N, C-alpha and C positions, 0 to 999 in steps of 0.2 A: 138274283140269278145272274151269272156272268155270261154275256153274249159277245162272241167275237165279231170284230168289224174289219180289222186288218191284221195280216200275219207279220211275224218278225222277219227282218232281212238284214243283210250286211251292207252298210253304207260305206263307199270308198271315196276318199277325198283326193283332189289334185294338190300337188305340191305348190308352195308359193313360187311365183315366177322368178323372183330374185333370191331364192334360198341360198344362204351361205352354209358351208359345211359346219361351221362352229355353232350353227343354230338348229341343226337337225334334231337334237334332243328336245327342242321346244315343241316340235310339230309331230315327230314320229309316232307318238302314242295316239295321235288324232287322225292318222291317215286312213284308219278304218274304225268303224264303230257299229256294234250290233244294236240295231233299232228294234225295240220290243214290240210285241203285239199290241194293238189298240182294240179296246173292248168297252162295254158299258155294263153297268149294274142297274137292275130295276128293283127298287126297294119300296116298302110299304111303311107309312106313318113314321117318317124320319123327321126329327126335330132339327131345325136350321136356325142358328143364331150367331151373329157376329163372325161369320166366315167358318163356323163350326157345324159339322153334321154329327148327329147321334141317333142310333137305332136302339131302342129298348129290347127289341126282339133279338137282335144279334149282339147286343152289348158292345157296339163298335162305334168308334169316332171316325172311321174312314180316313185316318191320317194320310194314307198314301195319296189321297185325292184332294186333300185340303191344305197340306203343308208343303212348302217348297223344299225340293231336294236338289242337290248338286253333286258333282264328282261321282255321278252314276249311282252311289249307294247311300250317301250320307245326307241326313236332314240338316238343314241350315240351323235349326234350333235343337237343343238337347231335349231329351224326354221331359225333364222337369220344366223347361221353358215352355214346352208345348202344353204340359199339364197346367201350368200357371195361366197360359192364355185361355185355355178351355174354361178353367174355374172363373177367371175374371169375366169372360164372355157370358157365362151363365148367370153369375151374380148380377151383372148389369142389365140382364134381359128378363129375369124371372117374373117380373111384375107385368110385363106386356106380352100378350099372347094373341096369335092370329092363326087362321087356317088357310091352306091352299090346296086345291084339288090335285094339281100336278105341276111339275117343273123339271128343269135340267140343270145339274150342277157342273160348272166348267172352269172354276177359278181356284186359285190358292192364295195364300196370304201375301204374296209378292206381285199379284196381278195389277196393283196400282202403278207399277213401274212400266214405262212405255215399252221397253224391250220385251218384258215378260207378258204384258198384255197382248201384244201383237203376235209374238212367236211362241208363246205357251198357251194362253187362254183362248185367243181367237182361233187357233188351230183346233182346239177341243170344240169350240163352237161350230167350226166348219164341219167337223165330223158329225155333229148332231143334226146337220141339215138332211141327212139320209133317214132320220128317224121320224116319228110322228110330229107333224107340223103343229099340232095342237098343244104341244108341250113347250112352254116358254122358257127361255134362259132365265135363271135367277141371278140378278145383278145386285150385289151388295151396294147399299146406298153410298158408302165411303168411296167405292170405286167410281160410282156414277157421278160423283162430284168432279171427276177429272174430265176435261173437255174432250180429250182424245178418246175416252171411253164412250161418251155419248155420241160423238160424231161418227166413230167407226161402226157402232151398232146400228145406227140409223142409215148410214150409207150402204152398209151391206145387206140391210133389209131383214135383220134377224128379229124374230118374235121374242120379246123379253118383258119381264116385270121387275120392278125395283123392290128389293126387300129391305125394310127399314132396319137401322141399327138398333141395338138394345131391345130387340123383340124376338121372342121364340115363335117360330112358325112351325106348325105341324103340317107337313106335306104328305097328303095321302098317297100319291104316286110320284116317286122321284127317280129320275134317270141320272146316273152319275157317270160322266164320261171319263175314261182313264186319261192319264197323261199321254200325249202322242209320242213323246220322247223325253229323255232326261234333258233338262234345260241346257241350251247350248248345242244341242243336237236336233235333228229335224227329220220327220217322216216326210220325205220329198214329195210324194204324190199329194199328200194333204196340203203341204206348203204351196204347191203349184195351184191347187184348186182355190186356196185362199187368195193368192195373188190375182188369179183370173177374176175372182169375184170382185176384188177391188177395182181392177182395170176395166171391167165391163160397165162399171158405173160412170166412167169418165170418157167413153168413146167419142162423145160429141164436143169434148173440151179441146180448144186449140192448144197445141203443144208449145213449150218453151224452146228456145233455140240455143241455150247454153250447153256447150259440149264439155266444159271443164268446170267443176264445182268443188269448192272447199267448204266443208261444214263448220261454220263459225258458231261458237257457243258462248253465251254470256257467262261471266265469272261466277254468278250465283247458281248456274245450272250445271257447270261442269269444270273440267280441268283447264287451267289457263297456263299457256306457255310463256315463260319469261321473255324469251326473244321473239315474241310474236311479230314485231315490226320487220325483222329480218325474214321471217317466214312469209309474210304478206308480200314483201318486195319480190321474192322468188316466184311466188304463185302469180303475181300480177304480170311479171315478165313473160310467163307462159300462158297468158290469157285466161286465168281462172277467175271465176265469179264467186263472190262470198255469199253464203246462204245461211240463214238461221231457220231451220226447219220448225222450231217451236212457234214461229209466227205464221205458219201456213196450214191450211186445211189439208185433208188427205187428197182431195181432188187436185188441189194446187201442187202437192208433192209429186203426184203421179204425172201431172203435166210438166213440171220442172225437170223431172228425172227421165222423161221419155227420150229426150234427145241427148242426154248426158252420156259421154263416153269415158270420162275420167272423173272419179269421185275420190276425194281425199278427206280424211277426218281423223281426229284424235279418238282413241278408244272410248266408247260411250254410246248412249242410246241413239244419238243422231245417226250412227252407222246402220241402225236398224232399217233405215229408209232405203238401203241398197236393194231391198226386195222389189223396188219399182224400176230398177235399171233393166235394160234389155240384156239378154245373154251375150257373152263375149266382151262386155264392157270391162273397164279396169277399175280396180279398187285399191287404194293405198291406205293402209291402217297405220297410224302413228301410235305405237303401243308401248306398254311398260317393258323395260329391258329384262330379258331372261325369264319372262313369265310363262310358265308351262301350263298354267291352269285356265287362263282366260283366252281360250281359242274360239269362242262362239262366233266371231266374225270371220275367222278363217274357214270354219266349217260351213257357215252360212254362204260365203262366197262360192265355195265348191258346190253346194247344193243348188245354187242359182246359176251355175256355169259361168262364173265371172272369173277374171284373171286377177289373182290376189297377190299384192305386194305389201311389204311391211317395212317399217322404219322405227327406230327406238327414239324415245326422249329420255333424258336422264333426270334423276332426282338429286338436287344439291341443296341441302339444308331446307327442305320442304319447297324448293323452287324447282319447277320442271323446265329444263332447257333442251333444246333440240340441236342436233348436228345439222346445221343448215347446209353445209357443204354436201353432206350425204343426201339431204333432201333434194338439192339441186340435181344431183346425179339421178335420183329416182324419178324426178319429174321429166328429165331428159329422156329417160328410158320409157316412160309412159308415152311421150310424144313420138318416139321411135316406133313403139308398138302400134300406136294409132295410125301412123303413116303406113305401116305394113297392112293393117286391117283395111285401110281405105284403098 
């Protein structure tokens, strides 16, 4: 049975501060987005295995709630790819069976990625907090092996159980939380509650004093810019501190970002941490040129009431290079904005 939790609404976004007329087409389709209703299903005797749900009674796999979707309507995987995943998951699990009285489903097959865990799955978990506290979140073992998954669940105080891989669980009473929005979009009141939940756990932690931060990523974890030395010289000139968020706990990230007024980073999961900035801070995203599809951080900045700037890096024979002259101009602009805010 479908039960409504939140109604649909129209989300409107702020334009980038440094928007150029030639780039309007990149952002114009994201200036408003209809955020759908949020609901939950309460189902009986659902089989759960390797990230898959199946109800014999309804003959349903609940794909809408377990497979990642993007671009508002399209699944990342084709129907046959999904069918293959389901078949493989069942074959690997059929010999091991367990029972659970109750649980809450809140993930999809991309929840092991930092961005999707925080901004897709944990928002669904946050919604579940208004429901019966006796129902634990069902956390797939594969996801639980990620340190940020363990740490965030424990820090936020969610009730959860780990479900083993390659095992079919028969869950007597299962609550399935709908997606709070298509990935890259955000149900703003839910996002705000999640952020407050994070910050409430760190009130007694002494805050960091860095006002200017650049998100540095190791080559194995993300994009590496060919002329990084030039980039670092410009940032150092403007008193930027370099930070690798992968090396810090959530409480440390909250502490580090509490006093940050200017955050700069290359498109990637590290920018997810902008959720811990204070409203009216500045974010500069170094992004793929002419990319109309990956506007998740533009939309996120608007949802968080941050001032969004952007800058392109270029691809040249698989090497990413940055227009350092333009970066210098953007950093100068950020400094100017900060002076006005102060």
